[in-house]
OpenMM code with the backbone's topology and positions (N, CA, C; nanometers):
from openmm import Vec3, app, unit

residues = "UNK UNK UNK UNK UNK UNK UNK UNK UNK UNK UNK UNK UNK UNK UNK UNK UNK UNK UNK UNK UNK UNK UNK UNK UNK UNK UNK UNK UNK UNK UNK UNK UNK UNK UNK UNK UNK UNK UNK UNK UNK UNK UNK UNK UNK UNK UNK UNK UNK UNK UNK UNK UNK UNK UNK UNK UNK UNK UNK UNK UNK UNK UNK UNK UNK UNK UNK UNK UNK UNK UNK UNK UNK UNK UNK UNK UNK UNK UNK UNK UNK UNK UNK UNK UNK UNK UNK UNK UNK".split()
positions = [
    Vec3(2.7683, 8.9866, 1.6791),
    Vec3(2.7358, 9.0055, 1.8183),
    Vec3(2.6570, 8.8863, 1.8703),
    Vec3(2.6779, 8.8566, 1.9970),
    Vec3(2.6045, 8.7491, 2.0616),
    Vec3(2.4712, 8.8013, 2.1136),
    Vec3(2.3786, 8.7089, 2.1325),
    Vec3(2.2479, 8.7444, 2.1855),
    Vec3(2.2618, 8.8070, 2.3240),
    Vec3(2.1958, 8.9163, 2.3491),
    Vec3(2.1962, 8.9797, 2.4795),
    Vec3(2.3063, 9.0831, 2.4985),
    Vec3(2.3974, 9.0971, 2.4014),
    Vec3(2.5041, 9.1965, 2.4161),
    Vec3(2.4472, 9.3361, 2.3988),
    Vec3(2.5039, 9.4292, 2.4692),
    Vec3(2.4632, 9.5676, 2.4582),
    Vec3(2.5156, 9.6233, 2.3275),
    Vec3(2.4266, 9.6775, 2.2476),
    Vec3(2.4663, 9.7313, 2.1175),
    Vec3(2.4780, 9.8825, 2.1204),
    Vec3(2.4906, 9.9378, 2.2403),
    Vec3(2.5084, 10.0814, 2.2511),
    Vec3(2.3786, 10.1591, 2.2487),
    Vec3(2.2664, 10.0902, 2.2420),
    Vec3(2.1377, 10.1590, 2.2388),
    Vec3(2.0827, 10.1675, 2.3812),
    Vec3(2.0295, 10.2802, 2.4146),
    Vec3(1.9693, 10.2968, 2.5465),
    Vec3(1.8268, 10.2430, 2.5446),
    Vec3(1.7888, 10.1762, 2.6510),
    Vec3(1.6541, 10.1234, 2.6611),
    Vec3(1.5593, 10.2376, 2.6946),
    Vec3(1.4477, 10.2401, 2.6274),
    Vec3(1.3482, 10.3440, 2.6502),
    Vec3(1.2583, 10.2996, 2.7649),
    Vec3(1.2426, 10.3862, 2.8644),
    Vec3(1.1533, 10.3535, 2.9746),
    Vec3(1.0235, 10.4300, 2.9567),
    Vec3(0.9156, 10.3685, 2.9979),
    Vec3(0.7845, 10.4295, 2.9823),
    Vec3(0.7361, 10.4977, 3.1095),
    Vec3(0.8196, 10.4948, 3.2143),
    Vec3(0.7813, 10.5577, 3.3401),
    Vec3(0.6767, 10.4787, 3.4161),
    Vec3(0.6707, 10.3480, 3.3931),
    Vec3(0.5709, 10.2656, 3.4585),
    Vec3(0.6167, 10.2135, 3.5937),
    Vec3(0.7391, 10.2421, 3.6333),
    Vec3(0.7902, 10.1934, 3.7610),
    Vec3(0.7074, 10.2437, 3.8788),
    Vec3(0.6539, 10.3631, 3.8679),
    Vec3(0.5761, 10.4188, 3.9784),
    Vec3(0.4370, 10.3550, 3.9874),
    Vec3(0.3989, 10.2755, 3.8887),
    Vec3(0.2683, 10.2113, 3.8886),
    Vec3(0.2732, 10.0706, 3.9473),
    Vec3(0.3792, 10.0407, 4.0223),
    Vec3(0.3967, 9.9092, 4.0841),
    Vec3(0.2800, 9.8795, 4.1769),
    Vec3(0.2132, 9.7660, 4.1549),
    Vec3(0.1033, 9.7259, 4.2420),
    Vec3(0.1611, 9.6663, 4.3691),
    Vec3(0.1118, 9.7122, 4.4835),
    Vec3(0.1624, 9.6646, 4.6115),
    Vec3(0.1164, 9.5211, 4.6355),
    Vec3(0.2073, 9.4430, 4.6904),
    Vec3(0.1727, 9.3061, 4.7260),
    Vec3(0.0932, 9.3070, 4.8564),
    Vec3(0.0288, 9.1939, 4.8875),
    Vec3(-0.0448, 9.1845, 5.0139),
    Vec3(0.0494, 9.2039, 5.1318),
    Vec3(0.1717, 9.1543, 5.1164),
    Vec3(0.2702, 9.1693, 5.2241),
    Vec3(0.3023, 9.3168, 5.2463),
    Vec3(0.3273, 9.3909, 5.1378),
    Vec3(0.3584, 9.5335, 5.1493),
    Vec3(0.2415, 9.6102, 5.2118),
    Vec3(0.1183, 9.5766, 5.1692),
    Vec3(0.0012, 9.6437, 5.2249),
    Vec3(-0.0135, 9.6140, 5.3740),
    Vec3(0.0078, 9.4870, 5.4116),
    Vec3(-0.0032, 9.4495, 5.5522),
    Vec3(0.1014, 9.5211, 5.6363),
    Vec3(0.2269, 9.5247, 5.5885),
    Vec3(0.3332, 9.5898, 5.6656),
    Vec3(0.3090, 9.7393, 5.6795),
    Vec3(0.2536, 9.8026, 5.5760),
    Vec3(0.2200, 9.9449, 5.5865),
    Vec3(0.1120, 9.9673, 5.6924),
    Vec3(0.0109, 9.8793, 5.6932),
    Vec3(-0.0953, 9.8917, 5.7933),
    Vec3(-0.0411, 9.8665, 5.9337),
    Vec3(0.0483, 9.7682, 5.9449),
    Vec3(0.1098, 9.7377, 6.0738),
    Vec3(0.1896, 9.8570, 6.1248),
    Vec3(0.2601, 9.9257, 6.0353),
    Vec3(0.3380, 10.0431, 6.0748),
    Vec3(0.2486, 10.1585, 6.1189),
    Vec3(0.1258, 10.1657, 6.0652),
    Vec3(0.0323, 10.2706, 6.1072),
    Vec3(-0.0255, 10.2407, 6.2455),
    Vec3(-0.0465, 10.1126, 6.2747),
    Vec3(-0.1118, 10.0722, 6.3992),
    Vec3(-0.0173, 10.0778, 6.5186),
    Vec3(0.1069, 10.0362, 6.4986),
    Vec3(0.2020, 10.0236, 6.6096),
    Vec3(0.3115, 10.1300, 6.5977),
    Vec3(0.3310, 10.2119, 6.7003),
    Vec3(0.4398, 10.3106, 6.6985),
    Vec3(0.5727, 10.2411, 6.7326),
    Vec3(0.6379, 10.1833, 6.6332),
    Vec3(0.7542, 10.0974, 6.6566),
    Vec3(0.8687, 10.1681, 6.7265),
    Vec3(0.8988, 10.2906, 6.6875),
    Vec3(1.0119, 10.3617, 6.7478),
    Vec3(0.9902, 10.3833, 6.8967),
    Vec3(0.8689, 10.4219, 6.9343),
    Vec3(0.8379, 10.4440, 7.0760),
    Vec3(0.8405, 10.3123, 7.1529),
    Vec3(0.7887, 10.2064, 7.0918),
    Vec3(0.7867, 10.0749, 7.1562),
    Vec3(0.9285, 10.0230, 7.1791),
    Vec3(1.0126, 10.0346, 7.0771),
    Vec3(1.1521, 9.9899, 7.0891),
    Vec3(1.2256, 10.0720, 7.1946),
    Vec3(1.1992, 10.2019, 7.1989),
    Vec3(1.2645, 10.2887, 7.2979),
    Vec3(1.2270, 10.2477, 7.4410),
    Vec3(1.1041, 10.1992, 7.4604),
    Vec3(1.0627, 10.1535, 7.5935),
    Vec3(1.1257, 10.0199, 7.6316),
    Vec3(1.1393, 9.9309, 7.5344),
    Vec3(1.1877, 9.7953, 7.5619),
    Vec3(1.3402, 9.7870, 7.5668),
    Vec3(1.4073, 9.8601, 7.4812),
    Vec3(1.5524, 9.8489, 7.4624),
    Vec3(1.6341, 9.8542, 7.5915),
    Vec3(1.6058, 9.9445, 7.6847),
    Vec3(1.6884, 9.9503, 7.8061),
    Vec3(1.6809, 9.8240, 7.8926),
    Vec3(1.5782, 9.7419, 7.8724),
    Vec3(1.5585, 9.6237, 7.9556),
    Vec3(1.6030, 9.4939, 7.8884),
    Vec3(1.6627, 9.5035, 7.7708),
    Vec3(1.7037, 9.3831, 7.6983),
    Vec3(1.8516, 9.3554, 7.7177),
    Vec3(1.8845, 9.2328, 7.6970),
    Vec3(2.0239, 9.1909, 7.7061),
    Vec3(2.0827, 9.1981, 7.5651),
    Vec3(2.1906, 9.2704, 7.5467),
    Vec3(2.2532, 9.2837, 7.4160),
    Vec3(2.3318, 9.1593, 7.3791),
    Vec3(2.3762, 9.1525, 7.2539),
    Vec3(2.4520, 9.0367, 7.2060),
    Vec3(2.5810, 9.0200, 7.2860),
    Vec3(2.6385, 9.1313, 7.3306),
    Vec3(2.7633, 9.1241, 7.4079),
    Vec3(2.7394, 9.0688, 7.5485),
    Vec3(2.6145, 9.0697, 7.5938),
    Vec3(2.5820, 9.0204, 7.7266),
    Vec3(2.5205, 8.8806, 7.7244),
    Vec3(2.5042, 8.8240, 7.6050),
    Vec3(2.4400, 8.6927, 7.5945),
    Vec3(2.5225, 8.5883, 7.6692),
    Vec3(2.4541, 8.4942, 7.7269),
    Vec3(2.5203, 8.3925, 7.8083),
    Vec3(2.5492, 8.2662, 7.7278),
    Vec3(2.5792, 8.2804, 7.6043),
    Vec3(2.6053, 8.1653, 7.5185),
    Vec3(2.4832, 8.1333, 7.4339),
    Vec3(2.4992, 8.0433, 7.3417),
    Vec3(2.3881, 8.0069, 7.2550),
    Vec3(2.3702, 8.1061, 7.1417),
    Vec3(2.2516, 8.1052, 7.0879),
    Vec3(2.2196, 8.1893, 6.9727),
    Vec3(2.2132, 8.3360, 7.0144),
    Vec3(2.2672, 8.4274, 6.9326),
    Vec3(2.2571, 8.5699, 6.9665),
    Vec3(2.1109, 8.6145, 6.9622),
    Vec3(2.0724, 8.7111, 7.0434),
    Vec3(1.9321, 8.7540, 7.0480),
    Vec3(1.8905, 8.8281, 6.9214),
    Vec3(1.7592, 8.8230, 6.8926),
    Vec3(1.7036, 8.9001, 6.7818),
    Vec3(1.7060, 9.0482, 6.8187),
    Vec3(1.7000, 9.1331, 6.7192),
    Vec3(1.6862, 9.2767, 6.7431),
    Vec3(1.5508, 9.3010, 6.8105),
    Vec3(1.5418, 9.4024, 6.8933),
    Vec3(1.4203, 9.4314, 6.9688),
    Vec3(1.3018, 9.4536, 6.8747),
    Vec3(1.3203, 9.5312, 6.7695),
    Vec3(1.2097, 9.5590, 6.6781),
    Vec3(1.1648, 9.4315, 6.6068),
    Vec3(1.2595, 9.3482, 6.5660),
    Vec3(1.2251, 9.2224, 6.4982),
    Vec3(1.1439, 9.1328, 6.5901),
    Vec3(1.1895, 9.1151, 6.7115),
    Vec3(1.1186, 9.0289, 6.8062),
    Vec3(0.9813, 9.0856, 6.8399),
    Vec3(0.9702, 9.2164, 6.8524),
    Vec3(0.8416, 9.2793, 6.8817),
    Vec3(0.7433, 9.2559, 6.7675),
    Vec3(0.7913, 9.2684, 6.6450),
    Vec3(0.7052, 9.2438, 6.5286),
    Vec3(0.6589, 9.0985, 6.5260),
    Vec3(0.7501, 9.0065, 6.5557),
    Vec3(0.7153, 8.8642, 6.5575),
    Vec3(0.6086, 8.8381, 6.6635),
    Vec3(0.6264, 8.8956, 6.7809),
    Vec3(0.5303, 8.8748, 6.8891),
    Vec3(0.3939, 8.9354, 6.8577),
    Vec3(0.3899, 9.0405, 6.7771),
    Vec3(0.2619, 9.0979, 6.7352),
    Vec3(0.1964, 9.0137, 6.6258),
    Vec3(0.2765, 8.9570, 6.5384),
    Vec3(0.2216, 8.8768, 6.4289),
    Vec3(0.1546, 8.7492, 6.4780),
    Vec3(0.2061, 8.6905, 6.5845),
    Vec3(0.1506, 8.5646, 6.6344),
    Vec3(0.0008, 8.5745, 6.6649),
    Vec3(-0.0440, 8.6675, 6.7486),
    Vec3(-0.1888, 8.6728, 6.7739),
    Vec3(-0.2690, 8.7232, 6.6536),
    Vec3(-0.2096, 8.8132, 6.5711),
    Vec3(-0.2825, 8.8654, 6.4559),
    Vec3(-0.3143, 8.7548, 6.3562),
    Vec3(-0.2226, 8.6600, 6.3394),
    Vec3(-0.2422, 8.5493, 6.2449),
    Vec3(-0.2755, 8.4190, 6.3159),
    Vec3(-0.2918, 8.4230, 6.4479),
    Vec3(-0.3248, 8.3060, 6.5271),
    Vec3(-0.2235, 8.1932, 6.5054),
    Vec3(-0.0957, 8.2266, 6.5189),
    Vec3(0.0118, 8.1292, 6.4998),
    Vec3(0.0721, 8.0890, 6.6338),
    Vec3(0.1018, 7.9607, 6.6485),
    Vec3(0.1700, 7.9126, 6.7664),
    Vec3(0.3204, 7.9403, 6.7496),
    Vec3(0.3989, 7.9177, 6.8548),
    Vec3(0.5431, 7.9374, 6.8443),
    Vec3(0.6041, 7.8504, 6.7350),
    Vec3(0.5732, 7.7185, 6.7287),
    Vec3(0.6302, 7.6361, 6.6210),
    Vec3(0.5852, 7.6827, 6.4818),
    Vec3(0.4591, 7.7264, 6.4694),
    Vec3(0.4102, 7.7754, 6.3397),
    Vec3(0.4841, 7.9024, 6.2991),
    Vec3(0.5098, 7.9899, 6.3943),
    Vec3(0.5821, 8.1143, 6.3639),
    Vec3(0.7241, 8.0849, 6.3218),
    Vec3(0.7886, 7.9905, 6.3909),
    Vec3(0.9251, 7.9514, 6.3524),
    Vec3(0.9277, 7.8963, 6.2119),
    Vec3(0.8248, 7.8179, 6.1782),
    Vec3(0.8174, 7.7616, 6.0429),
    Vec3(0.8013, 7.8725, 5.9391),
    Vec3(0.7199, 7.9738, 5.9692),
    Vec3(0.6988, 8.0853, 5.8765),
    Vec3(0.8256, 8.1692, 5.8587),
    Vec3(0.9080, 8.1763, 5.9617),
    Vec3(1.0297, 8.2576, 5.9541),
    Vec3(1.1404, 8.1917, 5.8740),
    Vec3(1.1354, 8.0616, 5.8584),
    Vec3(1.2406, 7.9908, 5.7850),
    Vec3(1.2367, 8.0166, 5.6411),
] * unit.nanometer
topology = app.Topology()
chain = topology.addChain("A")
for resn in residues:
    res = topology.addResidue(resn, chain)
    for name in ("N", "CA", "C"):
        topology.addAtom(name, app.Element.getBySymbol(name[0]), res)
């Protein structure tokens, strides 16, 4: 047998998957979801946005929730528009 081939033995799990430590990003996003009622915010904004089918050429628009999150992150992290674009890349 070659190295790494399955030899028919099942791997024993210790049940440690539930002990995953949250990253700073996960913790921040959870806190952000507690602070901002995203569904209600999107429901208020959505009727006033131009959909991808209505775009007048150029790049298709971001989803309402995505753009709203980006606009909230800018003042929270004190990022300018160019800095935010750099972070999104």
